[in-house]
C-alpha positions as CSV (number, residue, x, y, z in Angstrom):
1,M,75.6,4.0,-66.5
2,F,74.0,7.4,-67.1
3,N,76.1,8.8,-64.3
4,A,79.2,7.4,-65.9
5,V,78.6,8.9,-69.4
6,G,77.3,12.1,-67.9
7,D,80.8,13.3,-67.2
8,V,82.5,15.1,-70.0
9,H,85.9,13.6,-69.2
10,R,84.6,10.1,-69.3
11,R,82.9,10.7,-72.6
12,A,86.2,12.0,-74.0
13,I,87.9,8.8,-72.8
14,L,85.2,6.7,-74.5
15,D,85.8,8.8,-77.7
16,V,89.5,8.0,-77.5
17,L,88.8,4.3,-77.1
18,L,86.7,4.3,-80.3
19,T,89.9,4.0,-82.2
20,G,91.0,0.9,-80.4
21,E,92.7,-0.5,-77.3
22,K,95.0,1.9,-75.5
23,A,97.2,2.1,-72.4
24,V,96.3,4.6,-69.6
25,G,99.3,6.8,-70.6
26,A,98.2,7.1,-74.2
27,I,94.6,7.9,-73.1
28,A,95.9,10.6,-70.7
29,G,97.9,12.2,-73.5
30,D,94.9,12.1,-75.9
31,V,92.5,13.8,-73.3
32,S,95.1,16.1,-71.7
33,M,94.6,14.7,-68.2
34,S,96.9,13.2,-65.6
35,Q,97.3,9.5,-65.5
36,P,95.7,9.2,-62.0
37,Q,92.7,11.2,-63.2
38,V,92.3,9.0,-66.3
39,S,92.7,5.9,-64.1
40,R,89.9,7.0,-61.8
41,H,87.6,7.7,-64.8
42,L,88.5,4.3,-66.3
43,R,87.6,2.6,-63.0
44,V,84.1,4.2,-63.1
45,L,83.6,3.2,-66.8
46,G,84.8,-0.3,-66.0
47,D,82.5,-0.6,-63.0
48,V,79.5,-0.1,-65.3
49,G,80.9,-2.3,-68.0
50,L,81.7,0.3,-70.7
51,V,85.4,-0.5,-70.8
52,N,87.4,-3.7,-70.5
53,C,90.9,-4.0,-69.2
54,R,93.6,-6.6,-70.0
55,A,97.1,-6.9,-68.7
56,E,100.0,-7.0,-71.0
57,G,103.1,-7.4,-68.8
58,R,103.0,-4.4,-66.5
59,R,100.7,-2.4,-68.8
60,R,97.0,-2.3,-68.6
61,L,95.2,-1.9,-71.9
62,Y,91.7,-0.6,-72.1
63,R,89.1,-1.1,-74.8
64,L,85.6,0.0,-75.3
65,A,82.8,-2.5,-74.6
66,P,80.1,-1.1,-76.9
67,E,77.7,-3.9,-76.3
68,H,77.0,-2.4,-72.8
69,L,75.9,0.9,-74.4
70,R,72.7,-0.8,-75.6
71,P,70.5,0.4,-72.7
72,L,71.6,3.9,-73.2
73,H,71.1,3.7,-76.9
74,D,67.6,2.3,-76.5
75,W,66.6,5.0,-74.1
76,V,68.0,7.8,-76.3
77,A,66.3,6.2,-79.4
78,K,62.8,6.8,-77.9
79,Y,63.5,10.5,-77.7
80,E,65.1,10.6,-81.2
81,R,61.9,9.0,-82.6
82,A,59.7,11.6,-80.8
83,I,61.8,14.5,-82.0
84,N,61.8,13.2,-85.6
85,N,58.1,12.8,-85.5
86,R,57.7,16.4,-84.4
87,L,60.0,17.6,-87.1
88,D,58.1,15.6,-89.7
89,R,54.9,17.3,-88.5
90,L,56.5,20.7,-88.6
91,E,57.7,20.0,-92.2
92,D,54.2,19.0,-93.2
93,Y,52.8,22.1,-91.7
94,L,55.3,24.4,-93.5
95,E,54.6,22.6,-96.8
96,E,50.9,23.2,-96.3
97,L,51.6,26.9,-95.6
98,Q,53.6,27.2,-98.8
99,R,50.9,25.5,-100.8
100,Q,48.3,27.9,-99.3
101,G,50.6,30.8,-100.2
102,H,51.0,29.6,-103.8
103,D,47.2,29.1,-104.0
104,S,46.5,32.7,-102.9
105,D,49.0,34.0,-105.5
106,T,47.0,32.6,-108.4
């Protein structure tokens, strides 16, 4: 899955699918890529379960399968918490420096 979302073109396709189900041609127009390129990227995204496809006549419609993003979300959330904790400590330190500066002014 990380490999699949690591590609900038596939992330762009996922962004397009946030708005809802679309055919390959519409996706290709939105991301300024050829239809065969988009189809290859959709195949990769489908293989890892990030997009679903359904047939409507001769057209294939693709939609996002966000429930499969949970492992990625959970992994990134660990780092987000760590970064937020560090920023909180930095904020506390800066506030302490400001208090010390105000105390020395009086």
